[in-house]
C-alpha positions as CSV (number, residue, x, y, z in Angstrom):
1,M,-65.5,-4.1,13.5
2,S,-66.1,-7.7,12.3
3,S,-65.2,-8.4,8.7
4,K,-67.8,-11.1,8.4
5,P,-70.6,-10.5,5.9
6,K,-73.7,-9.1,7.7
7,V,-77.2,-10.6,7.6
8,V,-80.6,-9.5,8.6
9,D,-82.8,-12.5,9.5
10,L,-86.5,-11.9,9.0
11,F,-89.2,-14.1,10.5
12,A,-86.3,-15.5,12.6
13,G,-88.2,-17.9,14.8
14,A,-86.0,-19.7,17.3
15,G,-83.0,-19.0,15.2
16,G,-82.2,-22.1,13.0
17,L,-81.4,-20.0,10.0
18,S,-79.2,-17.6,12.0
19,L,-77.4,-20.4,13.7
20,G,-76.5,-22.1,10.4
21,L,-75.5,-18.8,8.7
22,N,-73.4,-17.8,11.7
23,R,-71.6,-21.1,11.5
24,A,-71.0,-20.6,7.8
25,G,-69.3,-17.2,8.5
26,F,-72.0,-14.6,8.6
27,E,-72.8,-12.2,11.4
28,T,-76.4,-11.6,12.3
29,V,-76.8,-7.9,12.9
30,C,-80.6,-7.8,13.2
31,A,-83.3,-10.4,13.6
32,V,-87.0,-9.9,13.5
33,E,-89.5,-12.2,15.2
34,F,-93.1,-11.2,16.0
35,N,-93.9,-14.2,18.2
36,E,-92.8,-13.4,21.7
37,R,-92.2,-17.0,22.8
38,A,-89.9,-17.8,19.8
39,A,-88.2,-14.4,20.4
40,K,-87.3,-15.4,24.0
41,T,-85.6,-18.5,22.6
42,Y,-83.8,-16.4,20.0
43,A,-82.7,-13.8,22.5
44,F,-81.3,-16.5,24.9
45,N,-79.3,-18.2,22.2
46,F,-78.1,-15.1,20.3
47,P,-77.4,-12.5,23.0
48,D,-75.3,-10.3,20.8
49,A,-77.7,-9.9,17.9
50,E,-80.1,-7.0,17.8
51,L,-83.6,-8.5,18.1
52,K,-86.8,-6.7,17.1
53,V,-89.9,-8.3,18.5
54,E,-92.2,-6.5,16.1
55,D,-94.3,-6.9,13.1
56,V,-92.1,-6.8,10.0
57,R,-94.5,-4.4,8.5
58,D,-93.8,-1.8,11.2
59,I,-90.0,-1.7,10.9
60,D,-87.9,0.9,9.2
61,F,-85.2,-1.1,7.5
62,T,-83.4,2.0,6.0
63,P,-80.6,1.8,8.7
64,Y,-79.7,-1.6,7.2
65,K,-79.4,-0.4,3.6
66,G,-76.5,-2.1,1.9
67,V,-76.4,-5.1,4.3
68,D,-74.8,-8.2,2.7
69,L,-77.6,-10.7,3.0
70,V,-81.3,-10.6,3.8
71,A,-82.6,-14.0,4.8
72,G,-85.8,-15.5,6.2
73,G,-88.7,-17.9,5.9
74,P,-92.0,-16.0,5.6
75,P,-94.9,-17.9,7.3
76,C,-95.6,-21.1,5.3
77,Q,-99.2,-21.6,6.2
78,P,-100.6,-19.8,3.1
79,F,-98.7,-22.4,0.9
80,S,-98.8,-25.5,3.1
81,S,-100.5,-28.6,1.7
82,G,-102.0,-29.1,5.1
83,G,-103.6,-25.6,5.1
84,K,-106.3,-23.9,3.1
85,G,-103.9,-22.9,0.3
86,L,-105.1,-19.3,0.2
87,A,-101.6,-18.0,-0.9
88,Q,-101.8,-14.2,-1.4
89,K,-105.4,-14.1,0.0
90,D,-104.2,-15.4,3.3
91,P,-103.7,-12.6,5.8
92,R,-100.6,-14.4,7.0
93,D,-98.9,-14.0,3.6
94,M,-95.7,-12.1,4.2
95,M,-94.1,-12.6,0.8
96,P,-94.8,-9.0,-0.3
97,H,-93.2,-7.7,2.9
98,F,-90.1,-9.8,2.4
99,I,-89.8,-8.4,-1.1
100,N,-90.4,-4.9,0.2
101,S,-87.6,-5.3,2.8
102,V,-85.2,-6.4,0.0
103,S,-86.2,-3.3,-2.0
104,I,-85.4,-1.1,0.9
105,M,-82.2,-2.7,2.2
106,K,-80.8,-3.6,-1.3
107,P,-78.6,-6.4,0.0
108,R,-76.0,-8.0,-2.2
109,A,-77.9,-11.2,-1.9
110,F,-81.1,-12.6,-0.3
111,M,-82.3,-16.0,0.6
112,M,-85.9,-17.0,1.3
113,E,-87.1,-20.4,2.6
114,N,-90.6,-21.9,2.3
115,V,-92.6,-25.1,2.1
116,K,-92.6,-27.2,-1.1
117,G,-96.3,-26.3,-1.5
118,L,-95.1,-23.1,-2.9
119,L,-94.2,-25.1,-6.1
120,S,-97.7,-26.6,-6.4
121,S,-99.8,-25.9,-9.5
122,R,-102.4,-23.9,-7.4
123,N,-99.6,-21.5,-6.4
124,R,-97.8,-21.3,-9.7
125,E,-99.2,-17.9,-10.8
126,Y,-98.4,-16.3,-7.4
127,L,-94.9,-17.8,-7.4
128,E,-94.3,-16.4,-10.8
129,Y,-95.4,-13.0,-9.5
130,I,-93.0,-13.3,-6.5
131,L,-90.0,-14.3,-8.8
132,K,-90.8,-11.5,-11.2
133,S,-91.0,-8.9,-8.4
134,L,-87.6,-9.9,-7.1
135,R,-86.1,-9.9,-10.6
136,E,-87.4,-6.4,-11.2
137,L,-85.4,-5.3,-8.2
138,G,-82.3,-6.2,-10.1
139,Y,-81.5,-9.6,-8.8
140,E,-80.6,-12.8,-10.6
141,V,-83.0,-15.3,-8.9
142,N,-82.6,-19.0,-8.5
143,I,-85.2,-21.4,-7.0
144,K,-84.8,-25.0,-5.9
145,M,-86.4,-27.6,-3.6
146,L,-83.8,-29.2,-1.3
147,T,-84.1,-32.3,0.8
148,A,-82.4,-31.7,4.2
149,S,-81.1,-35.3,4.5
150,D,-78.9,-34.7,1.4
151,Y,-76.9,-32.2,3.5
152,G,-76.4,-34.1,6.7
153,V,-79.7,-33.4,8.5
154,P,-81.2,-36.6,10.0
155,Q,-84.6,-35.8,8.5
156,R,-86.2,-36.1,5.0
157,R,-87.5,-32.5,5.1
158,E,-88.2,-30.9,1.7
159,R,-88.1,-27.1,1.5
160,V,-88.0,-24.5,-1.3
161,F,-85.2,-22.0,-1.3
162,I,-85.1,-18.8,-3.4
163,V,-81.7,-17.1,-3.7
164,G,-81.1,-13.8,-5.4
165,T,-77.8,-12.2,-6.2
166,S,-76.9,-8.8,-7.6
167,D,-73.8,-7.0,-9.1
168,G,-73.5,-9.7,-11.8
169,D,-73.0,-12.5,-9.2
170,T,-74.2,-16.0,-10.0
171,F,-75.3,-18.5,-7.4
172,T,-75.4,-22.3,-7.8
173,F,-77.1,-24.4,-5.1
174,P,-74.6,-26.7,-3.3
175,E,-74.5,-30.4,-4.4
176,P,-75.7,-33.0,-1.9
177,T,-73.0,-34.1,0.6
178,H,-74.8,-37.2,2.0
179,G,-76.5,-40.2,0.5
180,P,-76.1,-42.1,-2.7
181,G,-73.5,-40.8,-5.0
182,T,-71.6,-38.9,-2.2
183,D,-68.8,-39.8,0.2
184,K,-71.0,-39.9,3.2
185,P,-74.1,-41.9,4.2
186,F,-77.3,-40.3,5.4
187,V,-77.3,-39.4,9.1
188,T,-80.0,-41.7,10.6
189,S,-82.6,-40.6,13.1
190,G,-81.5,-43.3,15.5
191,E,-77.9,-41.9,15.4
192,A,-79.2,-38.4,15.9
193,I,-81.3,-39.0,19.0
194,K,-79.2,-41.6,20.8
195,N,-77.6,-38.9,23.0
196,A,-80.7,-36.9,23.6
197,P,-80.9,-35.5,27.1
198,P,-83.7,-36.6,29.5
199,D,-87.0,-35.0,28.5
200,E,-90.6,-35.9,28.8
201,P,-92.3,-37.4,25.7
202,A,-95.2,-35.5,24.1
203,S,-98.2,-36.1,26.3
204,S,-100.5,-37.2,23.5
205,R,-101.0,-40.9,23.9
206,V,-101.0,-43.2,20.9
207,S,-104.3,-44.8,20.1
208,Y,-105.4,-47.4,17.5
209,A,-107.1,-46.0,14.4
210,K,-110.7,-47.0,14.0
211,N,-110.3,-47.5,10.2
212,P,-106.6,-48.4,9.6
213,R,-105.1,-47.9,6.2
214,I,-102.5,-50.4,5.3
215,H,-99.6,-49.5,3.0
216,R,-96.3,-51.2,2.2
217,S,-94.9,-51.0,5.8
218,V,-95.8,-50.0,9.3
219,H,-93.9,-46.8,8.7
220,T,-96.1,-45.7,5.9
221,S,-99.4,-47.0,7.1
222,F,-102.2,-45.2,9.1
223,I,-102.8,-47.6,11.9
224,V,-102.9,-45.1,14.7
225,N,-104.8,-41.9,15.0
226,G,-103.2,-38.6,13.9
227,G,-100.3,-37.8,11.6
228,G,-97.5,-39.2,13.7
229,K,-95.7,-42.2,12.1
230,V,-93.6,-45.0,13.5
231,M,-89.9,-44.0,13.3
232,E,-87.5,-45.8,11.1
233,L,-84.4,-45.4,13.2
234,D,-82.0,-46.7,10.5
235,R,-83.1,-43.9,8.1
236,P,-83.5,-40.1,8.3
237,S,-86.7,-39.1,10.0
238,L,-89.9,-37.9,8.3
239,T,-90.5,-34.2,8.6
240,V,-90.7,-32.9,12.1
241,V,-93.8,-30.7,12.1
242,A,-94.6,-27.6,14.1
243,A,-97.9,-29.1,15.4
244,G,-97.9,-31.1,18.6
245,G,-100.2,-33.8,19.9
246,N,-100.8,-36.8,17.7
247,K,-98.8,-35.4,14.8
248,I,-95.5,-36.1,16.6
249,H,-93.8,-39.3,15.4
250,I,-93.6,-42.5,17.5
251,I,-90.8,-44.6,19.0
252,D,-91.7,-48.3,19.0
253,D,-88.6,-49.9,20.6
254,D,-90.4,-53.2,21.2
255,N,-92.0,-53.5,17.8
256,I,-95.5,-53.4,19.2
257,L,-96.9,-51.5,16.3
258,T,-94.8,-53.6,13.8
259,D,-96.4,-56.7,15.2
260,Y,-99.9,-55.1,15.1
261,F,-99.2,-54.1,11.4
262,N,-98.4,-57.7,10.6
263,Y,-101.6,-58.8,12.5
264,L,-103.7,-56.5,10.3
265,V,-102.0,-57.6,7.1
266,E,-103.0,-61.2,8.0
267,G,-106.6,-60.2,8.4
268,G,-106.8,-59.3,12.1
269,K,-109.6,-57.0,13.3
270,P,-108.6,-53.4,14.3
271,K,-108.1,-52.9,18.0
272,K,-109.5,-50.1,20.1
273,G,-108.0,-47.9,22.8
274,F,-104.5,-46.8,23.6
275,V,-101.3,-48.5,22.4
276,E,-99.3,-49.4,25.5
277,G,-95.5,-49.6,25.3
278,V,-94.8,-47.0,22.7
279,R,-94.2,-43.2,23.0
280,R,-93.9,-40.1,21.1
281,L,-90.7,-38.2,20.5
282,T,-89.6,-35.7,23.1
283,A,-88.9,-32.0,22.2
284,A,-85.2,-32.6,22.7
285,E,-85.3,-35.5,20.2
286,C,-87.2,-33.4,17.7
287,A,-84.6,-30.6,18.0
288,L,-81.8,-33.1,17.3
289,L,-83.7,-34.3,14.2
290,Q,-83.7,-30.7,13.1
291,S,-79.9,-30.7,13.6
292,F,-79.9,-28.3,16.5
293,P,-76.9,-28.9,18.8
294,L,-77.4,-30.0,22.4
295,S,-76.2,-26.6,23.5
296,F,-79.2,-24.8,21.9
297,K,-81.9,-24.1,24.5
298,F,-85.6,-23.8,23.7
299,L,-87.7,-21.8,26.1
300,G,-91.4,-22.0,26.8
301,S,-94.1,-24.6,27.2
302,K,-93.9,-28.0,25.6
303,A,-96.4,-26.9,22.9
304,S,-94.4,-23.8,22.2
305,K,-91.1,-25.7,22.0
306,N,-92.7,-28.1,19.5
307,A,-93.9,-25.2,17.3
308,Q,-90.5,-23.4,17.5
309,I,-88.6,-26.6,16.6
310,G,-90.9,-27.6,13.8
311,N,-91.0,-24.2,12.2
312,A,-87.2,-23.8,12.1
313,V,-84.8,-24.1,9.2
314,P,-82.5,-26.9,10.1
315,P,-79.2,-25.2,11.1
316,V,-77.0,-27.8,9.2
317,L,-78.9,-27.1,6.0
318,A,-78.7,-23.3,6.5
319,E,-75.0,-23.7,7.1
320,A,-74.5,-25.6,3.8
321,L,-76.3,-22.8,1.9
322,G,-74.4,-20.1,3.9
323,K,-71.1,-21.7,3.0
324,A,-72.1,-21.8,-0.7
325,L,-72.9,-18.1,-0.5
326,I,-69.6,-17.3,1.2
327,D,-67.6,-19.4,-1.4
328,Q,-69.4,-18.1,-4.4
329,I,-70.4,-14.5,-3.6
330,F,-68.7,-13.1,-0.6
331,K,-65.4,-15.0,-0.9
332,V,-64.4,-14.4,2.7
């Protein structure tokens, strides 16, 4: 019997959170993922973990009562700035069911991940309800927004984490390990993807925006259609999103869009049609920007892979949080 602290991973997706926590010293004894495509990826990469491909609302968690950690990222769409912002009115809101699972399993600690929109003013009342509900279960609850690049992920991804501890334990979020004020520089996107295996770029072609919006640089301007931005390879990437198509970021090795940006700044008229000589990131590159190792295999269609990768908790960030829990609470 393993002496590692045990974790139940809810809304497990492809397994980014499980991977990071396992690296930190936890053992995943159960994972729950309703989406069959993501579940196939999880099953392939974690053959020893019990996987329940079911709706979390239909599962009896009493066999896991007393598990060390309950972790998971309930669906973020109800709180995403890119969505309708329906919060608890959104049928996809699984926050109550995460809370319910904690009340049943009564773990020593729990960890929940979600988008930074959870902290917005429109969601403040519901967030207070969530925190109050968790505290009423007997947990000391801490909440903080973390930037993934501060912990060695080659991506400026911002996510909210809520950590609860019981039995008088106190948790402090880990200090940044990368960037200004630390011993290590940020991991750049160029460094992360330089060894990417051969893979087909996203098929959505890059086209010129009809009404470009110029900001301080080509990397922050809207000069092509969609949400994809030109990559800054000497910095951590912008957030890798779950959506595919024209929301995937762009590689511009020959500075074609940089030159076009300068042309627009100097008063040039917007061009029409497709931008030749640039490409979008591949799924393999997006996975590396999310800090997945090359050995991790994503299954399914290109669209499904993009969704699985973009929805994941970066394993390196999960590992940093897992190590902090091990050091402070479980002391393995």
